[in-house]
C-alpha positions in Angstrom: -4.6 0.5 48.2 -3.6 -0.7 44.8 -4.9 -4.1 43.8 -2.3 -6.3 42.1 -3.4 -9.1 39.7 -0.6 -11.5 38.6 -1.4 -13.6 35.5 -4.2 -13.6 32.9 -5.7 -16.7 34.6 -6.5 -14.6 37.7 -8.7 -12.2 35.7 -12.4 -13.2 35.7 -14.7 -12.6 32.8 -17.2 -9.9 33.6 -15.1 -7.6 35.7 -16.4 -4.1 36.6 -15.7 -1.6 33.8 -12.5 0.4 34.0 -10.3 2.8 32.2 -6.9 1.3 31.3 -3.5 1.8 29.8 -1.0 -0.8 28.6 2.8 -0.7 28.4 6.1 -1.9 29.9 6.5 1.2 32.1 10.2 0.6 32.6 11.3 3.7 34.6 7.8 5.1 35.3 9.4 8.3 33.8 7.8 11.7 33.1 6.2 10.3 29.9 4.7 7.4 31.8 3.6 9.8 34.6 1.8 12.0 32.0 -0.1 9.0 30.7 -1.1 7.9 34.3 -2.2 11.5 35.2 -4.3 11.7 32.1 -5.8 8.3 32.7 -6.7 9.3 36.3 -8.4 12.4 35.0 -10.5 10.4 32.5 -11.3 7.8 35.2 -12.6 10.6 37.4 -14.8 12.1 34.7 -16.2 8.7 33.9 -16.5 7.6 37.5 -14.5 4.4 36.8 -11.4 2.9 38.4 -8.0 2.9 36.7 -6.1 -0.2 35.5 -2.5 -0.4 34.3 -1.5 -3.5 32.3 2.1 -4.5 32.0 4.2 -7.6 31.1 6.6 -9.7 33.0 9.2 -10.5 31.9 9.8 -7.5 29.6 9.1 -8.8 26.0 12.6 -7.9 24.9 14.0 -10.1 27.8 11.8 -13.0 26.5 12.9 -12.6 22.9 16.6 -11.5 23.4 17.6 -13.0 26.8 21.0 -11.7 27.7 21.0 -9.1 24.9 17.9 -7.3 26.2 18.2 -3.8 27.5 19.0 -3.5 31.2 16.2 -2.7 33.5 16.0 0.8 35.0 14.1 -0.6 38.0 13.3 -4.0 39.4 9.8 -5.2 39.2 9.2 -4.4 42.9 10.5 -0.9 42.5 8.4 -0.3 39.4 5.3 -1.6 41.2 5.9 0.8 44.1 6.3 3.8 41.7 3.1 2.9 39.9 1.3 2.7 43.3 2.6 6.1 44.3 1.3 7.5 40.9 -2.2 6.6 42.0 -3.2 3.6 39.9 -6.0 1.5 41.5 -5.4 -1.9 39.9 -2.2 -3.3 38.4 -2.4 -6.3 36.1 0.8 -8.1 35.3 0.6 -10.5 32.4 3.1 -13.3 32.0 4.9 -12.9 28.7 5.7 -16.4 27.5 5.6 -18.3 24.2 1.8 -18.7 24.2 1.2 -15.0 25.0 3.7 -13.9 22.3 1.6 -15.8 19.7 -1.7 -14.2 20.7 -3.4 -12.7 17.7 -4.2 -9.0 18.0 -8.0 -9.7 17.8 -7.6 -12.2 20.6 -5.7 -9.7 22.7 -8.5 -7.1 22.3 -11.5 -9.4 22.6 -10.4 -11.9 25.3 -8.3 -9.6 27.4 -9.5 -6.0 27.0 -13.2 -6.5 26.4 -14.1 -9.8 28.1 -11.8 -9.9 31.1 -10.9 -6.2 31.8 -14.1 -4.6 30.6 -12.2 -1.6 29.4 -14.5 1.3 28.6 -11.7 3.8 27.8 -8.2 3.0 26.7 -5.2 5.3 26.7 -2.0 4.1 25.0 1.3 5.7 23.8 1.5 6.8 20.2 3.9 3.9 19.4 2.0 1.1 21.2 2.2 -2.3 19.4 0.8 -5.7 20.6 -0.1 -9.2 19.5 1.8 -11.7 17.4 4.8 -10.2 15.6 3.6 -6.8 16.9 0.8 -6.8 14.3 -1.6 -4.8 16.5 -1.3 -1.0 16.6 -3.5 2.1 17.3 -5.3 1.8 13.9 -6.2 -1.8 14.8 -7.6 -0.7 18.2 -9.5 2.1 16.5 -11.6 -0.4 14.7 -13.0 -1.6 18.0 -13.4 2.0 19.2 -15.4 2.9 16.0 -17.9 0.1 16.6 -18.4 1.2 20.2 -16.5 -1.4 22.2 -14.5 1.3 24.1 -13.3 4.8 23.5 -9.7 5.3 22.6 -6.9 7.9 23.0 -3.3 8.0 21.9 -1.0 10.1 24.2 1.3 12.3 22.2 5.1 12.1 22.7 6.3 13.7 25.9 9.4 15.8 25.5 12.1 17.3 27.6 14.5 19.7 26.0 12.8 19.1 22.7 13.7 15.4 22.8 11.4 12.4 23.5 11.5 11.1 27.0 12.1 7.3 26.8 13.5 4.5 28.8 16.3 4.2 26.2 17.3 7.8 26.7 17.3 7.3 30.5 19.5 4.1 30.3 21.9 6.1 28.1 22.1 8.8 30.7 22.7 6.3 33.5 25.3 4.5 31.6 27.1 7.8 31.1 26.6 8.6 34.8 24.6 11.7 33.9 22.5 11.6 37.0 21.3 15.2 36.4 19.7 14.3 33.1 18.4 11.0 34.4 16.6 12.9 37.2 15.2 15.4 34.7 13.7 12.6 32.6 12.5 10.4 35.5 11.1 13.3 37.6 13.0 12.0 40.6 16.6 11.2 41.6 17.7 7.8 40.5 18.0 5.2 43.1 18.1 1.4 43.8 16.4 -0.2 46.8 16.8 -3.5 48.6 17.0 -5.3 51.9 20.5 -5.5 53.6 21.7 -9.0 53.6 24.7 -10.9 55.0 27.7 -11.0 52.5 31.1 -12.5 52.6 32.2 -9.8 55.1 35.4 -9.2 53.1 34.9 -5.4 53.4 35.0 -5.6 57.1 38.2 -7.6 57.0 39.7 -5.0 54.8 38.7 -2.2 57.1 35.7 -1.0 55.0 32.5 -2.7 56.2 29.7 -2.6 53.6 25.9 -2.9 53.4 25.2 -5.7 50.9 22.1 -5.4 48.7 21.4 -8.1 46.1 20.1 -6.3 43.0 18.0 -9.3 41.7 18.8 -8.4 38.1 20.9 -9.8 35.2 22.1 -6.5 34.0 22.1 -2.9 35.3 22.5 0.4 33.5 25.0 1.3 36.2 28.3 -0.6 36.9 31.3 0.8 38.8 32.1 2.7 41.9 29.9 5.7 43.0 29.4 8.4 45.5 26.0 7.6 47.1 23.5 8.6 49.8 21.4 6.1 51.7 17.9 6.6 52.9 16.2 4.4 55.5 18.8 4.0 58.1 18.1 7.2 60.0 16.1 10.4 59.7 18.8 11.8 57.4 20.6 10.7 54.2 23.8 8.8 55.1 26.8 9.5 52.8 28.7 6.6 51.3 30.8 5.1 48.6 29.3 2.1 46.7 30.4 -0.6 44.3 27.8 -2.0 41.9 28.9 -4.9 39.9 30.3 -8.5 39.9 33.4 -7.9 42.2 35.9 -9.4 39.7 38.8 -9.3 42.1 37.2 -11.9 44.4 35.3 -13.7 41.5 32.1 -13.4 43.5 29.8 -13.7 40.5 26.3 -12.1 40.3 25.6 -8.4 40.5 25.6 -6.9 44.0 25.4 -3.4 45.4 27.9 -2.9 48.3 27.8 0.4 50.2 30.4 1.6 52.6 28.9 4.3 54.9 31.3 7.2 55.6 29.9 8.1 59.0 27.2 5.7 60.3 27.9 2.4 62.0 25.6 -0.3 63.3 23.9 -3.6 62.7 21.5 -2.9 59.8 20.9 -6.4 58.6 17.3 -6.9 57.4 16.5 -3.2 56.9 15.2 -2.0 53.6 17.1 1.0 52.2 17.2 3.2 49.2 20.5 4.2 47.6 20.8 7.4 45.6 23.6 7.8 43.1 25.4 11.1 43.1 28.6 10.8 41.1 30.6 8.1 39.4 34.2 7.6 40.8 35.5 5.0 38.4 34.8 1.7 36.6 34.9 -1.6 38.4 38.3 -3.2 38.1 40.0 -6.5 38.7 43.0 -6.1 41.0 46.0 -8.4 41.3 45.6 -8.8 45.1 43.7 -7.7 48.2 46.4 -5.1 49.0 45.8 -3.1 45.8 42.1 -3.6 46.2 42.2 -2.1 49.7 44.3 0.9 48.4 41.7 1.5 45.7 38.9 1.4 48.1 40.7 3.9 50.4 41.0 6.3 47.4 37.3 5.8 46.6 36.3 6.6 50.2 38.6 9.7 50.2 37.0 10.8 47.0 33.5 10.4 48.4 34.4 12.4 51.5 35.8 15.2 49.3 32.7 15.1 47.2 30.4 15.8 50.2 32.8 18.4 51.5 33.5 20.2 48.3 31.1 18.7 45.7 34.1 18.0 43.4 33.9 16.0 40.2 36.3 13.5 38.9 39.0 14.6 36.3 
């Protein structure tokens, strides 16, 4: 079972030695998985546990607020993917004003050496840290040279001769290129959540939906999609989904609403995973509920055709 430590204040001085890596790990994509795999191999050879250090919120969210890049996964989804990758301890550090002003030497001495007792550190070749991003691999190497810990920089991980990055994955998702996103992530892209009660407008319109709050300010996806839902039965349930702010009813906030093509039942409270297969259209504001209903009918028909014939939109 993976241990989760939230906040620097919950780290005691004098922890047992470990091997560690540090980063945002948004996406836990193939590049990240390569780092984790290498870290685990080094941990095995040194007979030490693995530690992954990340930051919450994402530093760009702290500095740029609404203009920060959208998250590929929620924090909960990211934690689960890191657990599945085999990390033994996850340390989540609160990124706030005080932390952003930490000097690189304070970051290394107080956090990596005193509290985490890092004996071997693996970082990406572009890793930066400390106030104004002053710390880098060369700075870390000074400590490695004096024997505080050993140090490795992981080379760039490439797919199709291009670097695998969270930015590249966001671009693929924004363009609804789910084939490329899966190739870079190493898994089909999905969102997960617990089904909650909504306004039940879809039921009144003849298209009942599963409502999943996304718990995010922005998403790389927005629109209407063909989807498959895991967690309701032993098979994937086909559906059509709207991910967005529902402008026709001025609902506000970002919600994922899924209409199942075949399954029916009371699924409130169940946790499900929604896999995105094909984009149907952008989210729109309609003049009235009648035109909204007609659009939903077309979306559902498109989704049925997709599963019957694997068609793509013109």
